[in-house]
C-alpha positions as CSV (number, residue, x, y, z in Angstrom):
1,M,0.9,-112.2,-21.8
2,S,2.0,-110.4,-25.2
3,E,6.0,-109.3,-25.0
4,I,5.1,-106.3,-27.2
5,A,3.8,-103.3,-24.6
6,I,3.4,-101.3,-27.5
7,R,2.8,-102.0,-31.2
8,I,1.9,-99.3,-33.2
9,E,0.5,-99.5,-36.9
10,S,0.3,-96.3,-39.4
11,L,-0.3,-93.9,-36.7
12,S,-0.7,-90.4,-38.0
13,R,-1.9,-86.7,-36.9
14,S,-2.0,-83.8,-38.5
15,F,-2.6,-79.8,-37.1
16,G,-3.8,-78.6,-40.8
17,T,-1.3,-78.7,-43.4
18,I,1.3,-79.9,-40.6
19,K,1.8,-83.8,-40.3
20,A,3.3,-83.6,-36.3
21,V,3.4,-87.7,-37.2
22,D,3.3,-89.3,-40.7
23,N,2.7,-93.1,-40.9
24,L,4.6,-94.6,-37.8
25,T,4.7,-98.2,-37.1
26,L,6.9,-99.5,-34.9
27,D,6.5,-102.1,-31.6
28,V,8.4,-101.8,-27.9
29,P,9.0,-104.3,-26.6
30,R,8.2,-105.6,-22.9
31,G,10.6,-104.4,-19.7
32,T,12.7,-102.4,-22.2
33,V,14.1,-98.7,-22.0
34,F,13.2,-97.4,-25.4
35,G,14.0,-94.4,-26.8
36,F,12.8,-91.9,-29.1
37,L,14.9,-89.7,-30.7
38,G,14.7,-86.5,-32.5
39,P,15.0,-83.2,-32.0
40,N,12.6,-80.9,-31.0
41,G,9.4,-80.4,-32.9
42,A,9.5,-84.2,-34.3
43,G,6.1,-85.6,-33.0
44,K,7.5,-87.3,-30.1
45,T,5.3,-85.7,-27.7
46,T,2.3,-85.9,-30.1
47,T,3.1,-89.4,-30.7
48,I,3.2,-90.0,-26.9
49,R,-0.1,-88.2,-26.0
50,M,-2.4,-90.5,-28.8
51,L,-0.9,-93.4,-27.0
52,L,-2.2,-92.0,-23.5
53,G,-5.6,-91.6,-25.6
54,L,-5.2,-87.5,-24.9
55,L,-4.8,-86.7,-28.5
56,A,-6.7,-88.4,-31.5
57,P,-5.2,-89.4,-34.5
58,T,-5.4,-88.5,-37.9
59,A,-5.3,-91.7,-38.9
60,G,-4.0,-95.2,-37.9
61,T,-4.0,-97.1,-34.4
62,A,-1.8,-98.6,-31.2
63,M,-2.5,-101.1,-28.7
64,V,-0.4,-100.0,-25.4
65,L,-0.3,-102.8,-23.0
66,G,-3.4,-104.7,-25.3
67,F,-5.8,-102.2,-25.3
68,D,-6.9,-99.9,-27.9
69,I,-6.3,-96.5,-28.5
70,H,-9.4,-95.7,-29.6
71,N,-11.8,-97.1,-27.5
72,Q,-9.6,-98.1,-23.9
73,S,-7.6,-94.7,-23.4
74,G,-8.9,-94.9,-19.5
75,A,-7.6,-98.8,-18.6
76,I,-3.9,-97.3,-21.1
77,R,-3.7,-94.6,-18.1
78,E,-4.7,-96.2,-15.7
79,R,-2.1,-99.1,-16.1
80,S,0.8,-96.3,-17.1
81,G,2.5,-93.4,-15.7
82,A,3.7,-90.7,-17.4
83,L,5.8,-87.4,-17.0
84,L,4.8,-85.5,-20.0
85,E,5.9,-81.5,-20.1
86,H,4.8,-80.5,-17.0
87,N,6.0,-82.6,-13.9
88,G,2.2,-82.7,-12.9
89,L,3.4,-81.8,-8.9
90,Y,1.6,-79.6,-6.4
91,E,4.1,-76.7,-5.3
92,R,2.6,-76.1,-2.1
93,L,2.0,-79.3,-0.7
94,T,5.3,-81.7,1.0
95,A,7.4,-84.4,-1.1
96,E,5.1,-87.1,0.8
97,D,1.9,-85.5,0.2
98,N,2.2,-85.4,-3.4
99,L,2.9,-89.2,-3.6
100,D,0.3,-90.0,-0.8
101,Y,-2.2,-88.0,-3.1
102,H,-1.2,-89.8,-6.4
103,G,-1.8,-92.8,-4.6
104,R,-5.5,-91.6,-3.7
105,I,-6.3,-91.0,-6.8
106,Y,-5.6,-94.7,-8.0
107,R,-7.3,-96.2,-4.9
108,M,-4.2,-97.4,-3.3
109,S,-4.7,-98.4,0.6
110,K,-3.3,-96.6,3.4
111,G,-0.9,-98.8,4.5
112,S,0.7,-99.8,0.7
113,R,0.9,-96.2,0.1
114,Q,2.7,-94.9,3.2
115,A,5.2,-98.6,2.0
116,R,5.4,-97.2,-1.8
117,I,6.4,-93.8,-0.4
118,K,9.3,-94.3,1.7
119,E,10.2,-97.1,-1.2
120,L,10.5,-94.9,-4.1
121,L,12.2,-91.8,-1.8
122,T,14.1,-93.7,-0.2
123,H,15.6,-95.0,-3.3
124,L,16.0,-91.6,-5.0
125,D,17.6,-89.9,-1.8
126,L,14.9,-88.3,-1.0
127,W,13.1,-89.4,2.0
128,E,15.3,-86.7,4.2
129,R,13.4,-84.5,2.1
130,R,9.5,-85.7,2.4
131,C,8.3,-83.1,4.8
132,E,9.5,-80.0,2.4
133,I,7.4,-77.8,-0.2
134,V,8.0,-78.7,-3.7
135,K,8.8,-75.7,-4.6
136,D,11.6,-75.5,-2.2
137,L,13.4,-78.4,-3.7
138,S,15.6,-77.6,-6.5
139,R,14.6,-78.5,-10.0
140,G,16.6,-82.0,-10.5
141,M,14.5,-82.9,-7.0
142,R,11.2,-82.1,-8.6
143,Q,12.1,-83.8,-11.5
144,K,13.1,-87.4,-9.4
145,L,10.0,-86.7,-7.8
146,A,8.1,-86.9,-10.3
147,V,9.7,-90.0,-11.5
148,A,8.7,-91.3,-8.4
149,R,4.9,-89.8,-8.8
150,A,4.5,-91.8,-12.2
151,L,6.1,-95.1,-10.7
152,M,3.8,-94.8,-7.3
153,H,1.5,-96.7,-8.0
154,R,3.6,-99.5,-9.6
155,P,2.7,-99.0,-13.4
156,S,3.4,-101.7,-16.1
157,L,4.7,-98.6,-18.7
158,I,6.2,-95.3,-18.1
159,F,5.7,-92.3,-20.6
160,L,8.5,-90.3,-19.6
161,D,9.2,-87.0,-22.0
162,E,12.4,-85.1,-22.0
163,P,12.9,-85.9,-18.1
164,S,16.2,-84.7,-17.9
165,S,15.2,-81.5,-20.0
166,G,16.8,-77.6,-18.4
167,L,18.8,-80.0,-15.4
168,D,22.9,-79.6,-15.5
169,P,24.5,-82.1,-15.9
170,V,24.9,-83.5,-12.3
171,A,21.1,-83.3,-11.5
172,A,20.5,-84.8,-15.0
173,A,23.2,-88.1,-14.9
174,S,21.8,-88.4,-11.3
175,L,18.4,-88.6,-12.9
176,R,19.4,-91.3,-15.2
177,D,21.5,-93.4,-13.1
178,D,18.1,-93.6,-10.6
179,I,15.3,-94.4,-13.8
180,A,18.0,-97.2,-15.1
181,S,17.9,-98.0,-11.1
182,L,14.2,-97.9,-10.9
183,V,13.3,-99.8,-14.0
184,Q,15.8,-102.9,-13.7
185,Q,14.2,-102.5,-10.1
186,E,10.6,-102.4,-11.3
187,G,10.8,-104.3,-14.3
188,V,8.7,-101.6,-16.3
189,T,8.6,-100.9,-19.9
190,V,9.8,-96.7,-20.4
191,F,8.8,-95.2,-23.6
192,L,11.4,-92.4,-23.4
193,N,11.2,-89.5,-25.2
194,T,14.7,-87.2,-25.8
195,H,16.8,-85.7,-28.2
196,N,19.8,-85.8,-25.6
197,L,21.5,-88.6,-27.2
198,P,24.3,-89.5,-24.3
199,E,21.1,-89.8,-22.2
200,A,19.6,-92.5,-25.1
201,E,22.8,-94.2,-25.4
202,K,22.9,-95.1,-21.2
203,L,19.5,-95.8,-20.9
204,C,18.1,-97.4,-24.0
205,A,17.8,-100.9,-25.2
206,Q,16.3,-100.4,-28.4
207,V,16.1,-96.6,-30.1
208,G,14.1,-95.4,-32.9
209,V,14.7,-92.0,-34.5
210,I,11.9,-89.7,-35.8
211,R,12.2,-86.3,-37.9
212,A,9.4,-84.4,-39.3
213,G,7.0,-87.1,-38.0
214,K,9.2,-90.0,-39.6
215,L,10.5,-92.6,-38.4
216,L,14.0,-92.9,-40.0
217,A,15.3,-96.1,-38.3
218,V,14.3,-98.9,-35.2
219,G,16.8,-101.0,-33.5
220,H,19.4,-101.7,-30.8
221,P,21.7,-98.7,-30.7
222,D,24.6,-100.9,-31.8
223,T,22.5,-102.2,-35.1
224,L,22.2,-98.5,-35.9
225,R,25.9,-98.1,-35.1
226,A,27.1,-100.3,-37.5
227,R,24.5,-99.1,-40.1
228,S,25.7,-95.4,-39.9
229,G,28.8,-97.3,-41.8
230,R,31.2,-95.0,-39.7
231,N,33.9,-94.5,-37.1
232,R,35.7,-91.8,-35.3
233,V,39.4,-91.8,-34.8
234,T,40.8,-89.3,-32.8
235,I,44.7,-88.6,-32.8
236,S,46.1,-86.4,-29.6
237,G,49.6,-84.8,-29.9
238,H,50.6,-81.3,-31.3
239,D,51.9,-79.4,-34.4
240,F,48.7,-80.5,-35.9
241,D,47.7,-77.2,-38.3
242,N,45.2,-76.4,-41.4
243,N,47.6,-78.3,-43.9
244,I,47.1,-81.7,-41.9
245,L,43.3,-80.6,-42.3
246,T,43.5,-80.0,-45.8
247,L,45.7,-83.1,-46.6
248,L,42.9,-85.0,-44.3
249,H,40.2,-83.5,-45.8
250,E,41.6,-84.6,-49.8
251,R,41.4,-88.4,-48.3
252,A,38.4,-90.2,-50.0
253,E,37.5,-92.4,-46.8
254,V,37.8,-89.4,-44.5
255,V,33.8,-87.9,-44.3
256,R,34.8,-84.8,-41.5
257,A,38.0,-84.3,-39.9
258,E,37.9,-81.1,-36.5
259,L,40.8,-80.1,-34.9
260,I,38.9,-80.1,-31.2
261,N,41.4,-78.9,-27.7
262,S,44.8,-80.0,-29.3
263,H,43.2,-83.4,-30.4
264,L,42.2,-84.5,-34.6
265,E,38.6,-85.8,-35.0
266,I,38.3,-88.1,-38.0
267,E,34.9,-89.6,-39.1
268,L,36.1,-92.4,-41.5
269,I,33.9,-94.8,-43.7
270,G,33.3,-98.0,-42.4
271,D,36.6,-99.4,-41.0
272,S,38.7,-98.1,-42.9
273,A,42.6,-98.2,-42.1
274,V,44.0,-95.3,-39.5
275,S,47.2,-96.3,-40.4
276,P,48.2,-93.9,-44.0
277,L,46.2,-91.2,-42.0
278,V,49.0,-91.7,-38.9
279,S,51.7,-91.5,-41.8
280,L,50.5,-88.6,-43.5
281,I,49.7,-86.5,-40.2
282,V,53.3,-87.8,-39.6
283,G,54.4,-86.9,-42.9
284,A,53.1,-83.2,-42.6
285,G,54.7,-82.1,-39.3
286,G,52.3,-84.1,-37.1
287,Q,53.7,-85.0,-33.5
288,I,50.9,-87.9,-32.5
289,E,50.6,-89.3,-28.8
290,E,47.7,-91.7,-28.6
291,V,45.4,-93.0,-31.3
292,R,42.1,-94.0,-30.2
293,K,39.2,-95.2,-32.5
294,D,35.6,-95.0,-31.6
295,K,32.8,-96.8,-32.8
296,A,30.1,-94.2,-34.2
297,S,28.3,-92.1,-31.6
298,L,23.9,-92.4,-31.6
299,E,24.5,-88.7,-32.4
300,D,26.8,-89.9,-35.4
301,V,23.6,-92.2,-36.2
302,F,21.4,-89.7,-36.2
303,L,23.3,-86.9,-38.6
304,S,23.9,-90.0,-40.9
305,L,20.2,-91.1,-41.2
306,V,19.1,-87.3,-41.5
307,Q,21.4,-86.5,-44.2
308,E,20.1,-90.1,-46.1
309,E,16.9,-88.4,-45.7
310,Q,17.7,-85.0,-47.0
311,E,19.2,-86.6,-50.4
312,G,16.4,-88.7,-50.9
313,E,13.6,-85.7,-51.0
């Protein structure tokens, strides 16, 4: 069996004069969570719709689980689960009945359906709510149920399009933990569309960054962080003022410096030394209590890649 779950080659989709996806080429390994990162309108949803055979590409091709998107899309959808823009739930049915109906569509036996429903709802802390009408569940619970629906027929691959969109931070964190746990337990491949960079940082073993339909970079988050060539320093203390910010901005190694809630947030080029900045701050009257140096976040990476692309235009 191929180690590649999805192979995309020169895939493009235009809507009139707008190129929603522009010559996309990438591989998604089996058994991983792949994060497709980009702002709204970047081409993420269009890509998923093409991979599922719901939208014909303008050019290029892709193989999903060994099947061609052009003439074998039925086989792809049969072996995949998806949570797209709409959760696909029937709000007048119970949680249990929603999953049972989905299992029937995939011709699962009654015994298999019942066992699978209990397994998924128990794992997602929804078993005690199984007899409740979906419209009476919270948004976070409905999203969990939609993930369960996508996994009901034991697919090899699931597509998740902004699964935590609109959820409060607690519900989003809970859903993220559930997805990570289920993926590990089920051994499925996940293609995750998100503009939530902290979410991708916690979930994904590999990420691709897309903007305006173009793939800017792809790789392990640590590899992309190193590529950004930037690191952050957080300095805690007091007596930080605008004069200190001005002095920091004059330093060649400082990309950005901001005062946020009595903390100095400084972005540096590469592995620039922090000690000269500490001396500068103390010399200007700042009182330092703690200095913490962090690696670049995926947000830093994304902003750096976007800046590089804009400078190259």
